[in-house]
Residue frames as qw, qx, qy, qz and C-alpha x, y, z in Angstrom:
[[0.019, -0.886, -0.464, 0.019, 0.03, 0.01, 0.03],
 [0.484, 0.049, -0.002, 0.874, 1.25, 3.50, -0.70],
 [0.172, -0.441, -0.155, -0.867, -1.70, 5.88, -0.20],
 [0.035, -0.344, -0.768, 0.540, -3.71, 6.66, 2.88],
 [0.172, -0.392, -0.494, -0.757, -7.23, 7.52, 1.68],
 [0.136, -0.363, -0.727, 0.567, -9.81, 9.00, 3.96],
 [0.138, -0.630, -0.418, -0.640, -12.81, 11.18, 4.52],
 [0.227, -0.120, -0.540, 0.802, -13.36, 13.71, 7.32],
 [0.204, -0.735, -0.542, -0.351, -16.50, 15.14, 8.79],
 [0.165, 0.054, -0.369, 0.913, -16.47, 18.44, 10.76],
 [0.181, -0.705, -0.684, -0.039, -19.56, 19.34, 12.81],
 [0.121, 0.213, -0.088, 0.965, -20.15, 23.09, 12.93],
 [0.236, -0.667, -0.697, 0.114, -22.64, 24.31, 15.47],
 [0.052, -0.975, -0.207, 0.060, -23.62, 27.99, 15.21],
 [0.610, -0.424, 0.277, 0.610, -20.19, 28.70, 13.74],
 [0.479, 0.871, -0.054, -0.097, -18.43, 30.80, 11.06],
 [0.768, -0.396, 0.317, 0.391, -15.14, 28.96, 10.60],
 [0.471, -0.016, 0.469, 0.747, -14.31, 30.32, 7.13],
 [0.212, 0.740, 0.271, -0.578, -15.43, 33.69, 5.91],
 [0.574, 0.538, 0.449, 0.423, -16.04, 34.86, 2.39],
 [0.271, 0.116, 0.089, 0.951, -15.34, 38.24, 0.80],
 [0.063, 0.601, 0.548, -0.578, -17.57, 40.96, 2.30],
 [0.298, 0.663, 0.511, 0.458, -19.79, 43.02, 0.05],
 [0.090, -0.903, 0.002, -0.420, -19.45, 45.94, 2.39],
 [0.282, 0.507, -0.606, 0.545, -16.91, 46.88, 4.98],
 [0.409, -0.288, 0.557, -0.663, -19.31, 46.10, 7.82],
 [0.906, 0.065, 0.097, -0.408, -20.68, 42.80, 6.46],
 [0.042, -0.487, 0.869, 0.078, -18.85, 39.44, 6.69],
 [0.887, 0.075, -0.124, -0.439, -20.43, 36.46, 4.98],
 [0.657, -0.305, 0.683, 0.096, -19.36, 32.85, 5.35],
 [0.127, 0.326, -0.752, -0.559, -18.27, 30.87, 2.31],
 [0.628, 0.254, 0.639, -0.363, -21.10, 29.09, 0.60],
 [0.058, -0.077, 0.790, 0.605, -21.90, 27.37, -2.65],
 [0.626, 0.292, 0.213, -0.691, -25.24, 27.41, -4.54],
 [0.029, -0.120, 0.950, 0.288, -26.08, 23.98, -6.00],
 [0.148, -0.385, -0.845, -0.340, -29.36, 23.29, -7.82],
 [0.279, -0.657, -0.248, -0.655, -30.97, 26.35, -6.22],
 [0.736, -0.636, -0.232, 0.023, -29.95, 25.41, -2.64],
 [0.010, 0.854, -0.417, 0.310, -27.24, 26.97, -0.32],
 [0.927, -0.185, -0.229, 0.230, -24.37, 24.78, 1.01],
 [0.252, -0.910, 0.330, -0.023, -21.91, 26.40, 3.40],
 [0.921, 0.198, -0.187, 0.280, -18.34, 25.22, 3.02],
 [0.428, -0.802, 0.320, 0.267, -14.79, 25.54, 4.35],
 [0.625, 0.701, -0.329, -0.095, -12.18, 25.74, 1.66],
 [0.943, 0.001, -0.163, 0.289, -9.36, 23.20, 1.41],
 [0.394, 0.545, -0.290, 0.681, -6.85, 26.07, 1.73],
 [0.409, -0.644, 0.245, -0.598, -8.36, 27.18, 5.07],
 [0.944, -0.308, 0.034, -0.113, -8.47, 23.59, 6.43],
 [0.831, 0.247, -0.218, 0.448, -4.81, 22.99, 5.32],
 [0.077, 0.668, -0.276, 0.687, -3.89, 26.20, 7.12],
 [0.697, -0.563, 0.177, -0.408, -5.47, 24.94, 10.33],
 [0.991, -0.050, -0.056, 0.112, -3.67, 21.59, 9.93],
 [0.610, 0.468, -0.247, 0.589, -0.31, 23.24, 9.21],
 [0.165, -0.681, 0.291, -0.652, -0.64, 25.66, 12.16],
 [0.845, -0.449, 0.107, -0.270, -1.56, 22.86, 14.49],
 [0.908, 0.131, -0.182, 0.355, 1.59, 20.98, 13.50],
 [0.297, 0.590, -0.282, 0.696, 3.52, 24.07, 14.49],
 [0.530, -0.619, 0.183, -0.550, 1.72, 24.30, 17.77],
 [0.971, -0.236, 0.004, -0.035, 2.76, 20.71, 18.46],
 [0.565, -0.650, 0.376, 0.342, 6.45, 21.62, 17.97],
 [0.723, 0.314, 0.411, 0.459, 7.15, 21.13, 14.27],
 [0.201, -0.530, 0.104, 0.817, 9.22, 24.12, 13.18],
 [0.546, 0.731, 0.394, -0.115, 7.26, 25.92, 10.46],
 [0.595, 0.250, 0.291, 0.706, 8.87, 27.17, 7.27],
 [0.128, -0.519, -0.164, 0.829, 9.49, 30.89, 7.46],
 [0.388, 0.740, 0.534, 0.130, 7.21, 33.04, 5.26],
 [0.291, -0.290, 0.153, 0.899, 8.50, 35.92, 3.18],
 [0.352, 0.799, 0.467, -0.137, 6.28, 38.60, 1.61],
 [0.373, -0.128, 0.368, 0.842, 7.49, 40.50, -1.50],
 [0.088, 0.440, 0.571, 0.687, 6.07, 43.19, -3.78],
 [0.156, -0.613, -0.565, 0.530, 4.87, 45.71, -1.19],
 [0.053, -0.246, 0.187, 0.949, 5.22, 48.64, -3.60],
 [0.513, 0.537, 0.379, -0.552, 1.97, 50.01, -5.03],
 [0.597, 0.638, -0.247, -0.419, 1.26, 48.71, -8.52],
 [0.254, 0.448, -0.855, -0.069, 3.50, 45.69, -8.18],
 [0.795, -0.180, -0.522, -0.252, 2.33, 42.15, -7.79],
 [0.352, -0.559, 0.579, -0.477, 2.27, 41.02, -4.14],
 [0.864, -0.024, -0.491, -0.112, 2.94, 37.50, -3.00],
 [0.460, -0.618, 0.564, -0.299, 4.01, 35.61, 0.07],
 [0.837, 0.208, -0.503, -0.051, 5.87, 32.34, -0.01],
 [0.824, -0.550, 0.129, 0.052, 7.37, 30.00, 2.46],
 [0.342, -0.679, 0.572, 0.307, 11.08, 29.25, 2.55],
 [0.805, 0.478, -0.236, -0.261, 10.53, 26.54, -0.04],
 [0.143, 0.523, -0.827, 0.149, 12.88, 24.07, 1.69],
 [0.882, -0.180, -0.184, -0.395, 11.18, 20.68, 1.95],
 [0.700, 0.181, -0.610, 0.324, 14.36, 19.09, 3.24],
 [0.194, 0.149, -0.587, 0.772, 14.57, 21.13, 6.44],
 [0.402, 0.027, 0.320, -0.857, 10.83, 21.94, 6.98],
 [0.237, 0.210, 0.948, -0.037, 8.21, 19.22, 7.25],
 [0.390, 0.661, 0.427, -0.478, 5.35, 21.59, 6.26],
 [0.293, 0.635, -0.417, -0.580, 7.07, 22.55, 3.00],
 [0.006, -0.162, 0.962, 0.219, 7.47, 18.79, 2.30],
 [0.194, 0.348, 0.896, -0.198, 3.91, 17.76, 3.24],
 [0.273, 0.745, 0.430, -0.431, 1.90, 20.79, 2.05],
 [0.590, 0.446, 0.409, 0.535, 3.97, 21.86, -0.95],
 [0.098, -0.778, -0.041, 0.620, 4.75, 25.35, -2.21],
 [0.618, 0.583, 0.270, 0.453, 5.51, 27.36, -5.34],
 [0.353, -0.747, 0.046, 0.561, 8.27, 29.90, -5.17],
 [0.594, 0.651, 0.278, 0.383, 8.90, 32.18, -8.14],
 [0.289, -0.827, 0.106, 0.470, 11.74, 34.68, -8.39],
 [0.578, 0.801, -0.153, 0.008, 13.56, 36.35, -11.25],
 [0.007, 0.762, -0.632, 0.141, 16.72, 35.70, -9.31],
 [0.877, -0.217, 0.391, -0.175, 16.02, 32.01, -8.70],
 [0.125, 0.593, -0.751, -0.263, 18.73, 29.64, -9.88],
 [0.615, -0.055, 0.755, -0.222, 16.82, 26.42, -9.45],
 [0.567, 0.335, 0.701, 0.273, 15.60, 26.18, -13.02],
 [0.316, 0.233, 0.404, 0.826, 15.21, 28.15, -16.25],
 [0.135, -0.679, -0.434, -0.577, 11.92, 29.87, -15.49],
 [0.031, 0.387, -0.421, 0.820, 12.95, 30.91, -12.00],
 [0.726, -0.334, 0.006, -0.602, 10.26, 28.76, -10.28],
 [0.158, 0.175, -0.953, 0.189, 10.66, 25.94, -7.79],
 [0.711, -0.219, -0.179, -0.644, 7.63, 23.78, -7.05],
 [0.030, -0.103, 0.960, -0.259, 6.82, 21.07, -4.50],
 [0.576, -0.259, -0.524, -0.571, 3.58, 19.32, -5.30],
 [0.482, -0.410, 0.487, -0.602, 1.76, 18.52, -2.14],
 [0.231, 0.040, -0.972, -0.022, 1.75, 14.76, -1.15],
 [0.103, 0.372, 0.768, -0.511, -1.32, 15.72, 0.94],
 [0.145, -0.243, -0.519, -0.806, -4.44, 16.31, -1.06],
 [0.091, 0.366, 0.702, -0.604, -7.65, 17.68, 0.60],
 [0.041, 0.532, 0.661, 0.528, -11.06, 18.41, -0.80],
 [0.198, -0.367, 0.044, -0.908, -13.49, 21.20, -0.04],
 [0.030, -0.208, -0.860, 0.466, -15.48, 20.73, 3.18],
 [0.331, -0.217, -0.390, -0.832, -19.00, 21.10, 1.77],
 [0.521, -0.064, 0.519, -0.675, -22.06, 20.82, 3.87],
 [0.097, 0.048, 0.981, 0.159, -23.76, 17.51, 3.46],
 [0.099, 0.657, 0.747, 0.022, -27.15, 19.19, 3.33],
 [0.120, 0.671, 0.198, 0.704, -28.60, 22.58, 2.38],
 [0.444, -0.561, -0.450, 0.535, -28.19, 25.12, 5.16],
 [0.148, 0.831, 0.193, 0.501, -29.19, 28.78, 5.10],
 [0.457, 0.009, -0.410, 0.789, -26.76, 30.90, 7.09],
 [0.241, -0.848, -0.453, 0.137, -28.21, 33.26, 9.71],
 [0.314, 0.592, -0.062, 0.739, -27.34, 36.95, 9.55],
 [0.535, -0.641, -0.395, 0.383, -26.36, 38.31, 12.91],
 [0.234, 0.778, -0.041, 0.582, -25.42, 41.87, 13.80],
 [0.578, -0.396, -0.381, 0.603, -23.42, 43.52, 16.50],
 [0.015, 0.948, 0.170, 0.270, -23.27, 47.10, 17.71],
 [0.581, -0.003, -0.256, 0.772, -20.30, 49.26, 18.58],
 [0.183, -0.864, -0.300, -0.361, -21.71, 51.89, 20.87],
 [0.671, -0.566, -0.187, 0.442, -18.94, 52.30, 23.44],
 [0.387, -0.517, 0.083, 0.759, -17.64, 55.87, 23.51],
 [0.123, 0.121, 0.522, 0.835, -19.33, 56.99, 20.31],
 [0.367, 0.233, 0.253, -0.864, -22.43, 59.19, 19.84],
 [0.752, 0.306, -0.173, -0.558, -23.75, 57.29, 16.88],
 [0.748, -0.202, 0.631, -0.032, -23.64, 53.44, 17.18],
 [0.349, 0.493, -0.650, -0.462, -22.03, 51.52, 14.37],
 [0.903, 0.041, 0.300, -0.304, -23.64, 48.29, 13.17],
 [0.159, 0.473, -0.819, -0.284, -21.66, 45.33, 11.76],
 [0.891, 0.101, 0.074, -0.436, -23.08, 42.14, 10.31],
 [0.058, 0.437, -0.884, -0.156, -21.88, 38.59, 9.90],
 [0.835, 0.012, -0.340, -0.433, -23.20, 35.14, 9.05],
 [0.221, -0.354, 0.881, -0.223, -23.06, 31.86, 10.90],
 [0.773, 0.060, -0.399, -0.490, -24.57, 28.40, 10.38],
 [0.618, -0.296, 0.696, -0.216, -25.00, 24.89, 11.76],
 [0.830, 0.430, -0.236, -0.266, -24.03, 22.00, 9.45],
 [0.798, -0.276, 0.485, 0.227, -21.97, 18.85, 9.01],
 [0.409, 0.791, -0.364, -0.273, -19.20, 19.36, 6.48],
 [0.896, -0.094, 0.412, 0.136, -17.39, 16.50, 4.67],
 [0.390, 0.800, -0.412, -0.194, -14.31, 16.27, 2.49],
 [0.981, 0.077, -0.045, 0.174, -11.97, 13.53, 1.21],
 [0.100, -0.868, 0.471, 0.122, -8.24, 13.45, 1.63],
 [0.964, 0.226, -0.063, 0.127, -5.39, 11.46, 0.17],
 [0.314, -0.828, 0.444, 0.137, -1.82, 11.14, 1.37],
 [0.835, 0.466, -0.284, 0.073, 0.80, 9.85, -1.06],
 [0.734, -0.648, 0.179, 0.098, 3.20, 8.28, 1.43],
 [0.827, 0.076, 0.188, 0.524, 6.15, 7.34, -0.88],
 [0.349, 0.713, 0.098, 0.600, 6.45, 11.04, -1.93],
 [0.467, -0.882, 0.011, -0.061, 6.87, 12.23, 1.66],
 [0.512, -0.688, 0.433, 0.278, 10.60, 13.13, 2.01],
 [0.682, 0.133, 0.567, 0.443, 11.25, 12.23, -1.63],
 [0.156, 0.834, -0.024, -0.529, 12.38, 14.94, -4.06],
 [0.806, 0.405, 0.347, 0.256, 12.84, 14.40, -7.77],
 [0.268, -0.598, 0.339, 0.675, 15.68, 15.89, -9.83],
 [0.582, 0.637, -0.220, -0.455, 15.84, 16.74, -13.55],
 [0.930, 0.083, 0.329, 0.143, 16.70, 13.67, -15.72],
 [0.590, -0.120, 0.425, 0.677, 19.52, 13.50, -18.30],
 [0.204, 0.229, 0.409, 0.860, 19.77, 16.62, -20.50],
 [0.220, 0.031, 0.225, -0.949, 17.09, 18.27, -18.37],
 [0.466, -0.197, -0.693, -0.514, 14.43, 15.73, -19.31],
 [0.381, -0.397, -0.796, 0.252, 11.64, 14.74, -17.03],
 [0.260, -0.867, -0.320, -0.280, 9.77, 16.91, -14.60],
 [0.422, 0.302, -0.385, 0.763, 12.13, 19.39, -13.09],
 [0.530, -0.670, -0.209, -0.476, 10.23, 19.51, -9.85],
 [0.787, -0.585, -0.158, 0.112, 11.10, 19.76, -6.15],
 [0.486, -0.694, 0.323, 0.421, 14.88, 20.15, -6.45],
 [0.676, 0.722, -0.146, -0.004, 17.35, 20.84, -9.25],
 [0.876, 0.064, -0.140, 0.457, 20.93, 19.86, -9.76],
 [0.275, 0.584, -0.169, 0.745, 21.97, 23.45, -9.03],
 [0.571, -0.716, -0.024, -0.402, 20.47, 23.27, -5.57],
 [0.595, 0.303, -0.641, 0.378, 23.81, 22.41, -4.08],
 [0.186, -0.354, 0.535, -0.744, 22.94, 23.85, -0.60],
 [0.794, -0.138, 0.125, -0.579, 19.75, 21.83, -0.33],
 [0.895, 0.179, -0.407, -0.016, 21.40, 18.64, -1.55],
 [0.331, 0.373, -0.659, 0.563, 24.22, 19.15, 0.97],
 [0.451, -0.300, 0.417, -0.730, 21.61, 19.61, 3.72],
 [0.912, 0.015, -0.131, -0.388, 19.90, 16.42, 2.65],
 [0.721, 0.306, -0.577, 0.232, 23.19, 14.52, 2.65],
 [0.023, 0.370, -0.646, 0.667, 23.89, 15.65, 6.21],
 [0.677, -0.147, 0.325, -0.644, 20.45, 14.22, 7.21],
 [0.473, -0.135, 0.871, 0.015, 21.37, 10.86, 5.70],
 [0.703, 0.532, 0.108, -0.459, 19.53, 11.22, 2.36],
 [0.513, -0.132, 0.758, 0.381, 20.24, 8.78, -0.44],
 [0.356, 0.366, -0.391, -0.766, 19.71, 8.93, -4.18],
 [0.483, 0.200, 0.849, -0.073, 17.17, 6.63, -5.91],
 [0.138, -0.118, -0.614, -0.768, 14.95, 6.35, -8.94],
 [0.254, 0.347, 0.671, -0.604, 11.41, 7.39, -7.99],
 [0.543, 0.639, 0.470, -0.277, 8.57, 6.82, -10.47],
 [0.725, 0.530, 0.278, 0.340, 11.02, 6.94, -13.37],
 [0.181, 0.901, -0.153, 0.363, 13.00, 10.02, -12.26],
 [0.544, 0.133, -0.528, 0.638, 16.21, 10.46, -10.33],
 [0.440, -0.780, -0.194, -0.401, 15.41, 11.56, -6.85],
 [0.179, 0.355, -0.658, 0.640, 16.76, 12.32, -3.39],
 [0.681, -0.481, -0.470, -0.290, 15.16, 10.57, -0.46],
 [0.263, -0.628, 0.486, -0.548, 15.38, 11.36, 3.27],
 [0.109, 0.157, -0.954, 0.230, 15.95, 8.52, 5.72],
 [0.424, -0.412, -0.747, -0.305, 12.93, 6.39, 6.55],
 [0.358, -0.445, -0.624, 0.534, 12.89, 7.49, 10.20],
 [0.005, -0.238, -0.024, 0.971, 12.51, 11.15, 9.10],
 [0.357, -0.122, -0.554, -0.742, 9.69, 10.29, 6.70],
 [0.419, -0.419, -0.801, 0.081, 7.94, 8.18, 9.37],
 [0.239, -0.398, -0.466, 0.753, 8.06, 11.08, 11.82],
 [0.129, 0.090, -0.201, -0.967, 6.67, 13.57, 9.34],
 [0.445, -0.285, -0.681, -0.507, 3.62, 11.43, 8.63],
 [0.441, -0.412, -0.730, 0.320, 3.14, 10.67, 12.28],
 [0.100, -0.286, -0.242, 0.922, 3.26, 14.42, 13.22],
 [0.277, -0.092, -0.424, -0.857, 0.69, 15.12, 10.47],
 [0.521, -0.375, -0.739, -0.205, -1.67, 12.56, 12.03],
 [0.365, -0.334, -0.557, 0.667, -0.97, 13.95, 15.52],
 [0.043, 0.104, 0.001, -0.994, -1.98, 17.41, 14.39],
 [0.434, -0.236, -0.559, -0.665, -5.27, 16.20, 12.85],
 [0.502, -0.359, -0.770, 0.162, -6.05, 14.49, 16.15],
 [0.271, -0.636, -0.446, 0.569, -6.18, 17.83, 17.90],
 [0.285, 0.441, 0.382, 0.761, -6.95, 20.21, 15.05],
 [0.095, -0.712, -0.384, 0.580, -7.66, 23.88, 15.98],
 [0.180, -0.032, 0.369, 0.911, -8.38, 26.94, 13.85],
 [0.066, 0.651, 0.704, 0.277, -11.11, 28.85, 12.12],
 [0.049, 0.412, 0.046, 0.909, -12.49, 32.41, 12.03],
 [0.458, -0.516, -0.061, -0.721, -14.56, 34.24, 14.65],
 [0.577, -0.133, -0.766, 0.248, -13.56, 31.99, 17.56],
 [0.024, 0.041, -0.474, 0.879, -14.32, 34.77, 19.99],
 [0.541, 0.056, 0.099, -0.833, -17.99, 34.83, 18.99],
 [0.900, 0.144, -0.132, -0.389, -18.48, 31.38, 17.52],
 [0.152, -0.525, 0.835, -0.063, -15.95, 29.14, 19.19],
 [0.947, 0.082, -0.005, -0.311, -16.23, 25.50, 18.02],
 [0.658, -0.369, 0.638, 0.156, -14.21, 22.31, 18.27],
 [0.550, 0.632, -0.373, -0.398, -12.50, 21.53, 14.98],
 [0.288, -0.294, 0.911, 0.032, -11.37, 18.01, 15.81],
 [0.406, 0.011, -0.714, -0.570, -12.95, 15.67, 13.22],
 [0.671, -0.132, 0.361, -0.634, -16.28, 14.40, 14.44],
 [0.921, 0.151, 0.350, -0.085, -16.07, 11.45, 12.12],
 [0.169, 0.711, -0.598, -0.329, -13.13, 10.16, 10.10],
 [0.955, 0.105, 0.277, -0.031, -12.59, 7.06, 7.92],
 [0.102, 0.765, -0.595, -0.223, -9.21, 5.88, 6.64],
 [0.939, 0.004, 0.339, 0.059, -7.80, 2.95, 4.80],
 [0.209, -0.581, 0.595, 0.516, -4.49, 2.32, 3.00],
 [0.781, 0.561, 0.180, -0.208, -4.71, 1.82, -0.75],
 [0.727, -0.056, 0.425, 0.537, -2.25, 0.49, -3.31],
 [0.331, 0.410, 0.393, 0.754, -3.21, 3.22, -5.82],
 [0.035, -0.082, -0.221, 0.971, -4.35, 6.79, -5.61],
 [0.379, -0.417, -0.605, -0.563, -8.06, 6.01, -5.43],
 [0.186, -0.106, 0.601, -0.770, -10.35, 7.02, -2.58],
 [0.279, -0.278, -0.858, -0.331, -13.25, 4.57, -2.26],
 [0.151, -0.392, -0.696, 0.583, -14.89, 6.41, 0.60],
 [0.068, -0.066, -0.178, -0.980, -16.63, 9.13, -1.36],
 [0.555, -0.281, -0.412, -0.665, -20.06, 7.55, -1.32],
 [0.541, -0.246, -0.754, 0.281, -19.65, 5.81, 2.05],
 [0.204, -0.568, -0.428, 0.673, -19.85, 9.04, 3.94],
 [0.091, 0.251, 0.396, 0.879, -21.99, 11.67, 2.22],
 [0.297, 0.256, 0.406, -0.825, -25.33, 13.57, 2.39],
 [0.414, 0.488, 0.768, -0.012, -28.73, 12.63, 1.07],
 [0.142, 0.069, 0.407, 0.900, -29.55, 14.45, -2.16],
 [0.366, -0.465, -0.458, -0.663, -33.27, 14.54, -1.42],
 [0.434, -0.433, 0.371, -0.698, -35.35, 15.01, 1.66],
 [0.471, -0.879, -0.020, 0.069, -34.85, 13.97, 4.37],
 [0.452, 0.731, -0.391, 0.329, -31.43, 15.60, 4.05],
 [0.623, -0.704, 0.319, -0.123, -28.59, 14.86, 6.40],
 [0.020, 0.611, -0.790, -0.056, -25.35, 12.99, 6.85],
 [0.972, 0.044, -0.043, -0.228, -25.27, 9.30, 5.78],
 [0.137, -0.541, 0.829, 0.047, -22.73, 6.61, 6.67],
 [0.857, 0.206, -0.153, -0.447, -23.69, 3.75, 4.35],
 [0.618, -0.398, 0.678, -0.014, -22.60, 0.33, 5.46],
 [0.829, 0.346, 0.437, 0.054, -23.58, -1.42, 2.21],
 [0.432, 0.888, -0.151, 0.042, -21.68, 1.16, 0.20],
 [0.273, -0.733, 0.621, -0.044, -18.57, 0.33, 2.24],
 [0.770, -0.046, 0.637, -0.011, -19.04, -3.38, 1.68],
 [0.739, 0.633, 0.222, 0.055, -19.42, -2.86, -2.11],
 [0.251, 0.904, -0.340, 0.057, -16.29, -0.70, -2.28],
 [0.434, -0.573, 0.695, -0.023, -14.17, -3.06, -0.33],
 [0.809, 0.192, 0.556, 0.011, -15.30, -5.90, -2.58],
 [0.600, 0.797, 0.065, 0.025, -14.66, -3.88, -5.74],
 [0.188, 0.850, -0.458, 0.182, -11.19, -2.97, -4.62],
 [0.935, -0.308, 0.174, 0.018, -10.28, -6.42, -3.29],
 [0.855, 0.075, 0.098, 0.503, -6.47, -6.79, -3.17],
 [0.326, 0.622, 0.037, 0.711, -5.99, -3.01, -3.44],
 [0.328, -0.738, 0.172, -0.565, -6.50, -2.16, 0.22],
 [0.439, 0.141, -0.779, 0.426, -5.12, -3.29, 3.55],
 [0.592, -0.665, -0.408, -0.202, -7.17, -4.04, 6.63],
 [0.068, 0.608, 0.762, -0.212, -8.33, -2.58, 8.88],
 [0.027, 0.654, 0.301, 0.693, -10.53, 0.17, 7.73],
 [0.292, -0.223, -0.530, 0.765, -10.16, 2.70, 10.56],
 [0.174, -0.684, -0.457, -0.541, -13.38, 4.53, 11.51],
 [0.241, -0.109, -0.514, 0.816, -13.19, 7.23, 14.13],
 [0.299, -0.601, -0.530, -0.518, -16.61, 8.22, 15.47],
 [0.030, -0.251, 0.494, -0.832, -17.07, 10.63, 18.42],
 [0.145, -0.414, -0.874, 0.208, -19.49, 9.38, 21.04],
 [0.098, 0.613, 0.406, -0.671, -22.71, 11.41, 21.07],
 [0.232, 0.443, -0.379, -0.779, -22.56, 12.18, 17.32],
 [0.684, 0.185, -0.435, -0.556, -25.35, 10.50, 15.35],
 [0.373, -0.298, 0.823, -0.307, -25.69, 7.74, 17.97],
 [0.792, 0.236, 0.438, -0.353, -28.56, 5.95, 16.29],
 [0.667, 0.668, -0.296, -0.144, -26.77, 5.91, 12.93],
 [0.041, 0.591, -0.792, 0.149, -23.65, 4.52, 14.66],
 [0.610, -0.086, 0.709, -0.342, -25.64, 1.66, 16.17],
 [0.814, 0.481, 0.163, -0.282, -27.10, 0.80, 12.79],
 [0.490, 0.720, -0.490, -0.038, -23.75, 0.87, 11.09],
 [0.198, -0.476, 0.826, -0.230, -22.12, -1.30, 13.79],
 [0.734, 0.108, 0.589, -0.321, -24.94, -3.85, 13.44],
 [0.764, 0.608, -0.015, -0.214, -24.71, -3.87, 9.65],
 [0.476, 0.680, -0.541, 0.135, -20.93, -4.35, 9.75],
 [0.727, -0.554, 0.338, -0.224, -20.77, -6.68, 12.74],
 [0.976, 0.103, 0.127, 0.147, -19.13, -9.52, 10.81],
 [0.600, 0.625, -0.148, 0.477, -16.39, -7.30, 9.46],
 [0.265, -0.777, 0.363, -0.442, -15.79, -5.67, 12.87],
 [0.882, -0.363, 0.279, -0.115, -15.54, -9.17, 14.48],
 [0.907, 0.263, 0.092, 0.316, -12.97, -10.21, 11.84],
 [0.495, -0.570, 0.105, 0.647, -10.91, -7.15, 12.43],
 [0.447, 0.411, 0.475, 0.638, -11.52, -5.82, 8.96],
 [0.057, -0.750, -0.158, -0.640, -13.06, -2.63, 10.42],
 [0.457, -0.272, -0.545, 0.648, -12.04, -0.96, 13.70],
 [0.142, -0.798, -0.282, -0.514, -14.28, 1.77, 15.31],
 [0.533, -0.371, -0.395, 0.650, -12.88, 4.09, 17.96],
 [0.057, -0.898, -0.162, 0.405, -12.71, 7.79, 18.85],
 [0.582, 0.791, -0.031, 0.185, -11.18, 9.94, 16.01],
 [0.127, -0.857, 0.477, -0.148, -8.34, 11.07, 18.31],
 [0.709, -0.358, 0.607, -0.027, -7.55, 7.58, 19.45],
 [0.852, 0.424, 0.294, 0.087, -7.71, 6.31, 15.89],
 [0.415, 0.868, -0.186, 0.201, -5.30, 9.01, 14.56],
 [0.276, -0.771, 0.550, -0.163, -2.83, 8.75, 17.51],
 [0.832, -0.170, 0.528, -0.005, -2.70, 4.93, 17.41],
 [0.795, 0.556, 0.151, 0.189, -2.00, 5.00, 13.64],
 [0.172, 0.908, -0.320, 0.210, 0.67, 7.68, 14.14],
 [0.509, -0.610, 0.598, -0.106, 2.41, 5.46, 16.77],
 [0.898, 0.127, 0.413, 0.085, 2.25, 2.38, 14.57],
 [0.609, 0.760, -0.038, 0.222, 4.05, 4.40, 11.86],
 [0.135, -0.850, 0.469, -0.199, 6.68, 5.61, 14.30],
 [0.716, -0.357, 0.596, -0.066, 7.25, 1.99, 15.41],
 [0.078, 0.442, -0.765, -0.461, 7.89, 0.95, 11.79],
 [0.528, 0.177, 0.804, -0.208, 4.85, -1.30, 11.49],
 [0.594, 0.696, 0.378, -0.143, 3.90, 0.22, 8.15],
 [0.279, -0.602, 0.435, 0.609, 7.23, 0.82, 6.52],
 [0.414, 0.220, 0.759, 0.451, 6.04, -0.91, 3.28],
 [0.232, 0.855, 0.446, -0.128, 3.63, 2.02, 2.77],
 [0.100, -0.844, 0.190, 0.491, 6.55, 4.35, 2.04],
 [0.145, -0.307, 0.745, 0.574, 7.36, 2.53, -1.18],
 [0.646, 0.256, -0.225, -0.683, 5.21, 1.94, -4.24],
 [0.800, -0.071, 0.572, -0.166, 3.90, -1.66, -4.36],
 [0.145, -0.267, 0.811, 0.499, 5.31, -3.98, -6.94],
 [0.688, 0.376, 0.122, -0.609, 2.91, -4.56, -9.82]]
């Protein structure tokens, strides 16, 4: 197996975790999509990845420094991280694009690290119309100032996929500059020297020459990523609409290829009655269809008190697979931390290499 596929559910209760662009200076809407005439609030993948990245830093992972350029009026403004995936785990796991006319890494002055971690948009599983609230600033002013914002209650769901062999693996240009000149270049002498000091070795990765960090470093980076998801924090308007951002429900399984079979296992009903669905038969069908392409167990983290009746029904419908150890159900935090520890202990080292075909 070489991919960790999953789906995450966040439960938002009277919250505004991700704001959209205001139409007026005193009005702050939440992000929302309009689908078939109905409104679906959402949290963007960029926002969620920011929460995940910041939580990693809060747990002690040194974040890549960020540099802002182009402050002058009329010039393009941009902010980029250090762009050093060898020294910084977040540059490795979340990727970056760094463009500079002075860059020496390749001909167009751009260095790129594709993200091994892919995350979808956290879209509400059912239509939900945000509520418009308003506040008043009347302290010390003769004429009170009104300000407006939106909030909502909804369950949001999104898939994710982690390409484990690419963690800590950086491709180089091939002979005569052929191949995808991505991640590192032959001119990146400083980075390559840093990698050598960390025990990196050269290899051929998916048909390209590459530099690969030691396995223990790659294990730790994946483990820290899972640790951070287990106690995720973040979101806008926490002073007024504080909410727990730890996943309410999460499903994960290792896959041999980059396919996520959980899309229709956890979703929302398209017609009334709307709401979150966890479909046991859909999971059975997917596991059968992908026989030989996944590795047991399917890890299902489900917080107590969330959709209790549905959980009882799912456990009853999947009782045989649970008894056989094909599916394990626990708290999301326990599920994530136990998998992180298994990875640290080297129990899943085979995941860090592409399976033989």
